[in-house]
N, C-alpha and C positions, 0 to 999 in steps of 0.2 A: 539329615535336617533339611527341612524345606527352605528354599532360597526365597527371601522376601523381595518382591519387586521394588526397584528403586523409586518408582513413581508413587509408591505407598510409604516407603521407608522414610523418604525425606520430609513429607508433610507430617507423619507421626513423630519424627524427631523434633521438628519444629514445634508441635503441640506440646511435647514434654518440656522443652526448653522454655516455652512461653509460660507454662504452669509453674515450672520450678524456679525461674529467675526471681520473682518477687519474694519467695520464701527464702531463697539464698540471700537476697538483700537484707532480710531481717537478721539472719545469722551473721551476715558480714558487718552490719552496723550495731549489733548488740554490745553495749558497754560491759565487757566481761569483768573488768577489774571492779566496778562498782555494782555489778548485777545482784549480789546477795543483800547489800544494804538497801538497794532500791526495792526489791521484792519483799523485804521484811519491814518496810516503813509502815507507819500507822495507817496512812491512806490506802496503800496497796493491801495490807492485811485486812482492813475493814471492808474494802471493795470485794476482796476474794470471799470473805466470809459471807457477805451479802449475796454474792453470785451463787455461792454454793447453796445457801438457804433458798433462794428464789428458784434456782434450777431443780432443787429437790422437791419443793412444793409443786412446781410445774409438771415434773415427772409424775408425782402423785395423782394430780388432777387428770393428766392424760391417761394414766392407767385406769383410773375409776371411770372415766367417761369413754375413752377410746377403745378399751377391750370389748365392751359390749357392742359398741358401734361397728368394730371390725368383724365380730361374729355375725352381726345382723346383715352386713354387706356380703359376707362370704357364704352364708347359709340360708338366707331367706329371700325369696323373690317378692317384691312388693312394688306397687305403683310409685314411680318417681325415684327408683333406685339410682338410675344414671344421674339424676339431678343431685341426689344426696352425695354421691361419689364425687361429683364436680365441686359440690360445696366443701368437701372435706380437703380436696386438693387446692382449693383457691388460695388459702393463706401461703402456699408454697411459691406461688407466682405473683402475688400481689407485691408491689413495692412496700418495704417495711413501714415508711411513713403513712402510706395509704392505709395500711392495716391499723396503724395508730389512730388515724383519723375515724376510721370505722368503729374502733372501740370506743372512742369518745362519743360518737353518735349513738352507740348502742348502750354503753354503760356509764357514760359521763353524767355529770349533775343535770344537764339538760337533755341528756339522751333518752331513748325509748324507756329503758329501765331504771334511769338515774333517779327520778322522784320516788318511785316505790322503794328502791333500795335506801335512799336517803331517810325515808320515813321509818325504816327499820334500824337507823343508826349506822348504815354501812356506806362508806365513801370510798370508791375505788381509785379515782384519778389522783395522782401525786401521792401514792402511798405504797408501801411494800406489797400490799395485797394487789394494787394495780400492776405492779411489775410481774407478779405471779400470773395475773390474768393475760397480760401482753405476752409473756414467754409461752404460756400454755396455748394461746391462740396460734401462734406461728410454729410451735414444735409438735403439737399433737398429731398433725397429719402424717409425720414420720412414722409414729407408732402405729396408726391406723392402717396406712398402706403396707407397711412391713408385715403386720400380724395379719392382714386380710389375705396377702399373698400366702403366707404360711398355712392359714386355714383352707384356702382354696386348693393347696397341694395335698391337704390331708384328706384322704378318701373317706366319705361319711360312713363306710362299712364298719369302721372301728367304733364310731359312736353308736351306730345301730345295733351292733353286736352287744356292746355294753348295755344298751337299753333292754335288749331281749333277755339279758341275764338278771334283770331286775333293778338296774340302777336308774334313779330318778335324773331328770334332765340336769339338775344342778350337780349331782354327783358325777354324772358323765363328764360335764364340763370341767369339773375340779380334778377328777382322777384320770381322765383320758385325754380330753382335748388339750388342756393347758400343758400337760407334760410332753405331749407329742409335738406341739408347736413352740415349745420352750426356746429353741434356738432362734426362731423368728421373733419371738416376744422379747427375748434378751437383746437381739440386735435392735429391734425397734425402740426399746427402752433406752439403749445406749445412745442411739442417734438422737432421740428426743431430748435427753438430757444434755448432750453436747450442743444441740441447736439452742435450747434454752439458756445454756451458759453463755453462748455468744450473742444472744439477741441484743440489738441496739435500737434500730429505727422505731419499732413499735412501742418500745419501753420509754424512749425519751419523749415521743410524742404523746403517749397516754399517761405515763407516771412521772415524767419529769426527770431531772437530774439532781436529786437531793442527797448530799453526802450522808451516809449512815442509814439511809431509808430507801432510796431508789437507785443510788449510783453504783452500778455493778462494774465489773472489770472493763467491758467494752466502752461504757460511758466514761470511765476514767481515762482510758486511752485517748478518747476524743478531747478531753480536757488537757491532758498533758501535751498533745501535739501542739498546742498553742504556746506553752511556756517551756516545756521540757521534752523535746523530741527524743532524746536518748532514754528518758523514763518511759515515753510511749512505746519505744522499741522494746524495752525490757519487759513491760507488761504484755505486749503483743507476743513475745517469745513464750511467755508462760501459757497463754491461750492456744498458741500454735502446738506446743508440746502436749497439751491436754487433748486437743482435737486428733493429733496423730496417734496418741496412745489409745484413744477410743477406736480408731480405724484399724490399728494394728491388732487390737484385741478381737475385733470382729472377724478379721481375715476373710472378708468377702461373705460372711454368712448372711448378711442382709440381702444377698442375691439368692433367691430360692431356685436352686437347680436340682435336677434329678441325677442320681448317681447310679452307675452300673446297670442302667436300663431297668431298674426294679420298679419304676412306676412311682405313683404318688403314695404319700403316707410313709416314707422312709424305707429303710431296708426291711425285707420280709425274710421268711424262711428260705434257706437254700433248697433248690429244687433238683430232682434228678439224682439224688444221692441215696444209696441204699439206706432205708430207714427202719430196718427191723433188728432190734437189739438181740443179741444172742440170747436164745432161750426164751424169748418173749412169746413166741407163737405157741409154744407148749402150755404156757400158763393161760393163754386167752381162749384156747379152744376146748370145748367139751365134746368128747368123742364117744360114740356108742357103737359097738360092733365095727370099729374102724371107719365110721362115717360121722360127720358132723350132726349133732343132735339138735334139732330145732325144737325149742320148748315155748311155743307161743303163749304169751299171757303169764308165764312164770315170773315170780318175783323173788330174787335171791341177791340181796345186797351184802352178804358175808364177804369179808376180805379174804384174799387168797391165803392159803396155809402159809404161816410163817412170815407174813408181811409186816407184823408188828403194828398195824394200824387197823383196829377194829372198824367195821363199816358202819354207815348211818343206819338208822332204823328203817325197816321196810316200809315202802311208800304205798299209798292207797292207789288202786288201780283207777285209770281215768279213761272211760270210753269217750269217742269224739263223735259230735254231730254238728255240722256246719253247712251253711249255705252261703255261697260267695257270689256276688253280682257285679257287673261292670265289665272291665276289660277281660276278666276271667269269670266264667259262669260255670258253677258246679255245685253239686250237693254231695256230701260225703258222710257216711256213718260207718264207724268202725269200732270194734271191740278192743279193750286194752291188750297190748302186746302185738297189735297188727302193724305191720310195715307196709306202706303204700308207696310204690314207685310212681313218679309223675314223669310221663315222657310225652313228646310231641316235637314237631319241627320247631325251628328257630322262629321266635315271635309268636309262638302259640299261646303264650300266657303263663308259662310254668312259674318263672320267678315272680311274676305279678301275684299269682296265687299265694305264694309263700309270704310275700310282703303284705298282702291283704290280711292274711292270718295274724301277722305280727302287728298290724295296724300302722304300717309305715309307708302306706301309698294312698293317694287319692283316686288312683285309676280303678280300683276295685275296692268293695267294702264287704265286710261280713255281716249280713243281716241277722244271722244266728251263728253263735260259736260256743257250743256247750262242751266244756271239758269236765267230765264227770257230771255232777248235778248243778253246775254253775255256768251261767251264760256270761261270758266275758267280752262279748262283742262291743259293749259300750265302755270298757275299761281302757285307760291309756296303755301304750305298748309295754311299759315297764311293770304293769301289774297283771299281765295276761299269764304269766308263768309258761311262756313258750320260749324255748332255747333254739338258737339258730346257729348253724355252723356254715359260714359262706364258703364259696369255692376255694378261695385263697386262705382259709382258716381265720384270717383277721385276728391272729394272736397279737395282743398288745406288746409292741417291741421294747417298751421300757420296763416291763415286768418280767419276772422269772417264770418258768413253767408252773411252779407251785403257786405263785401269786396270781397268775392268769387263771389257774383252775379254781382257786378260792374266791375269785372276784365276785361271782354270782352270789355265793354264801355271804360274803362281807356286805354286799349291797342289800341283802335281806335281813341284815341285823345280827348275823352270827358273829361271835367273838372271833378275834384273830386266830387264837390257838385252836379253837374247835374247827374254824374253817380250813386252816392249814392241815390239821389232822385228817379231815375228810378229803382234802385235796390230795395228800399223800397217798390215801387209800385208793382213789380212782386212778391216779397215775400208775400206781403198782399194778392195779388190775388190768390196765392197758399196756403193761410191759415197758413203761418208761419211767419208772419210779427213780431209777439212778440218774435221770436228767432233770430232776426237780428244780435244781438251782441254776440251770442254763436259761439264757435268754433266747428268744425265738430265732434271732439271726444265726445262732450256732446249732440249730436243729436241722436235720434233713427233712425232706418232704414227708416221708412216712412218719417220722417222729412228730412232726408238727400236726399232722392230721390226728394222731393219737391224743396229743395234748389238747387239741381243739375239741375232740369228742369227750375227753375226760372233763373238760371246762363246762361243756354243755350238760352232761349228765350229772355233775356235782351240784348244779344250780337246782336240782330237784324240779325239773319241768314236768308239766302235765301233757305237753305236746313237743315233740322233737322235730326240727326242720333241718334237713341236710341238703345243701344246694351243690350238686355235682362233687361229692366229697373226694372222688378218686381221680378226677379229670386231670389234675396237674401232676400225677405220679407216673413213674415209669412202670413197665409191664410187671416186673418182678415185685416191686414195692406195692403195686396195686393189688396183686393177689394176696399178699400178706395182710394188707390193711383190710381187704374185703372179708377175709376170714375172721379178723378182729371184730369188724362191724357185725357180722352174722352172729357171732357168739354173744355180744353184749347187747345187741337189739332184742335178742330173745329174752332178756331179763328185764327190759325197759317196761315199767308198769303203765306207760300210756301209749299213744299212738305215734309213729314216726312216718313222716313224709320225706322221700328221697327224690330229688330231681336228678335225672340222669339222661344221658344220650347213649348209653351202653347197654345193649340188650342183655349182656351176661349179668350186669348188675341188676337190671330189672327182674330177670327171672330168678337169680340165685339169692337175692336179698329180700325180695318182697313177697308178701302173702297175697296182695292184690296190686293191679296195675291200673293207674288212671291215665288215659290217653286224652290229651287236649290238642285240638286243632282250631286256629282262629278264635281262641278264647272260649270254646265250647267243649263240652265232654263228648267225645266220640265213643269211648268204650271204658267201662270199669268192670274188670274181670280178674279172675285168678290168672297167674302165669300160664297154666296149663290150658285154660280156655282161650286166652289171648293167642297162644302159639297155634292152637288148632283152628280157631275161627276168628282171625283178625278182621276187624270191621272197617278198615280203611286201608287204601294202598299204601300210606305212609307206614302204618304199623307192620303190614306185611313185608315192606322192604327193610324196615329196622330189624325184623327177625330173619333177614336173608331169604325171604320167599318171593316168588313171582305172584303178582296180583293184577287182574285186569277187571275194571268196572264193566258191567254189562247187565243183560237180562236173560233170564232162563225161560225156556218154553216147555210145554207138555211133551214135546218130541225129544227131550233130553238134549237140546242144543242150546248152547250159550251164545247169544249175540252180543259180541263185545262193542263198546262205545266207539272204537276206532274202525269199525266195519268188518273186522274179522269174526270168525265163528269157531267155536269149539264143541266137540261132542263129549259129554260126560256120562257116567254110569248113574248119577244121581244128581240131576241138574235142578230139580224143583224140590225145595224144602218146605212142604206145608202149603197151605193156602189153596185157592182155587186153580186146579190144574188148567183151566182154560184161559187164565190171565197170566201174563208175563210178570215175573218177579224180579225187581232190581236187586243187585248184589255184587259179589266179588267171586271171581274165579281164581282160586288159590292153588298154586303148584310149587312144590319144593324143588330147588335147583338140582337136587340129586335124582329127581324123577324125569329130568329132561335129558334125551339122548341126542347126540350129534352124529351125523354121517356125511360122508363125502358124495354119496349118490342116494337117490330116493330109496328108502328102506322098503323092503318087501317081506322080510322075515317077520312073523308074528302079526303082520297086518295092523299096525297101530292106527287108531281111528283119527288122530290129529297129526298131520304132517304139513309142514310148510317150509319154503326156502328163506334163507337169510344170508347175512354177511357178518363175519366176525368183526367186531368193533374194538374189543379190548379183552385182554387176558391178564389176570392178576392172581397172585399166590394167596391162598387162604388156608393157613395151616399147612397140612401135607398134601392139599389138593390144589386144583386150579379152578377159578371162577371165570367163565367165558360169557361175555356180553355179546349177544347176537342181535343185529338189527333186522327186523323183518315185520310181518303183520301177523302176530304182535311181536314186539321186542321181547326178549326172554333171556334169562340168566341160566346157564347150565354149570354144574359142578361135576368135573371129571378128574381122573387121576393124571399125573404127569406122563405116565406110560401111555395112556390113551391118547393124549394130545400128541405125543411123539409119533405114535402109530399112524394117527390120521394127518400128521404133518400140518397141524393148525397154526396159524399165525394171523395177525391183524390183517383184515382185507380178504381172507379166504372165504370163498362161498361155501356154505354148508346146507344140509337139510336138517331140520329140527322134527323130532317125533316125541309125542307125549301120550301115554296110554290114557284112555278115558276113565279108567279106575283110579288114576292118580290125581284127578282134578276134583277139588272140594269146592262146593258153591255155598258161600256165606251170605244169606239174605240180609239186606240192610233195612 
């Protein structure tokens, strides 16, 4: 146990004693023998009933007005936001009597709104309604601040995911936002009620102290102090017990803290746990002659044999044609059943592209978004029929797996029984049917990804967006989920876009690959074409190949931008042979040879010196980064590295045959 410094312990102990002593004084001076009769007297019960009535109405007013205000402060940026937040907090720091005077000047008979209200037959000062207004004025900030903190801690991805599944903004707020911030809302409501119950200064100034009409318990304490101090102490004890009970019930929940490092939005699915249920892989994969069969464009929604849940009716194929402008610029056309991998360096605009298609960003817009024969570019996000699976799945933590999966269908008006029937069908197809009644917090990473995919597919989207669906999984789970994706994307009747940084995912899952750099399209090609002819150094590096920008000449010499030159067997690819052509010189790392002395055997045309900067394992081979002119990556066997006695800092000679260099014009 860590020892507390004496210089901190003494002031802290004094602070506790300072706060506790007055409360202990109430306990010590309470007339215990006459306490029951005092608390059950007509005056006490009347004041208690009025206090409960006023505080309940104040809580209702605070919920009605404060919840939308808290959402606005947490979710919307608007001019004067800081001023509005200051206005919300002001009643917490104003002296209560000043608050009462302000209420008189605002809602009193001679106040700003007094005459209009009086013309409607409404008089607030010195009435029970006035006590409610006073209590609401000083108590509502507790609700707004508590709920705003809870909303700020709830990541918007949950609400955005619900929107992509077809839920209207009001339904999202009712079924996702409120349940997920319920602890903050309950804490704020409890504090608001307790503050309203104990309000004194603003009430007595604005509503007066009329028995049976505005005399609440705090006001009765004030009167009893003059004639019956023991009675005042007895009523004070009652208020003290109520306040203590509220704080004990909250147990610190009004302080929004993060637990277990799981980030905002509450507990998420557990990661790094094997997520492949026994036997699930066999039911997910379709094999032909021992290999996975890719059936692009096929539509087969039949349930697995023996599942007991008939599948939904076959869906209509939806080709894609879209033009996106802004922070991401691209035009895409794809047939139903096509899977497009979206790749690019960080900040290239990949996620912006997805959010533009969803209608969830102002940084980029879809000038055209045709899904089938309908242009949905002007539709709100919940009416676009585009399902989105975020990187962390964004499964709703308060719903079971089957309720998560049925959410899109329920949002689109499907009955609960039918939605759950179809949800069971999709969960079974993806091998997690036995987990239907688990909540996301008890699912492994692989299981959560399958449930998220089932939820997206069950919503019957026309376009499916997957944002790095395998990034958070360990290697073994990633392989299993990749196979699951491949099998089920083959049956999807629309187009699927997958954002990924993994070249294996891009090549194995996609029919075409879209490369974005600085928000612009660099290449849109098949995986085979991308591998053979990468059109940017980043693409080549992603695929593990060497790529050097430069120009080709008619003499079959490549003049690299860094000043070096290479000889190739086919440097100029079309065009005028007398003009230099800009492009990339591409060489696979396995075609690069390393030597400890200048090579003479075979007379390689491209030889240069370098120094080993780094050696890393890559599967069963080693990748060696050599600094030179130009820098190059070679791939060799561990035996070859041992024979050459290679280590970081070792000088080497690099050789590349002219026939191994491919020139890609740009």
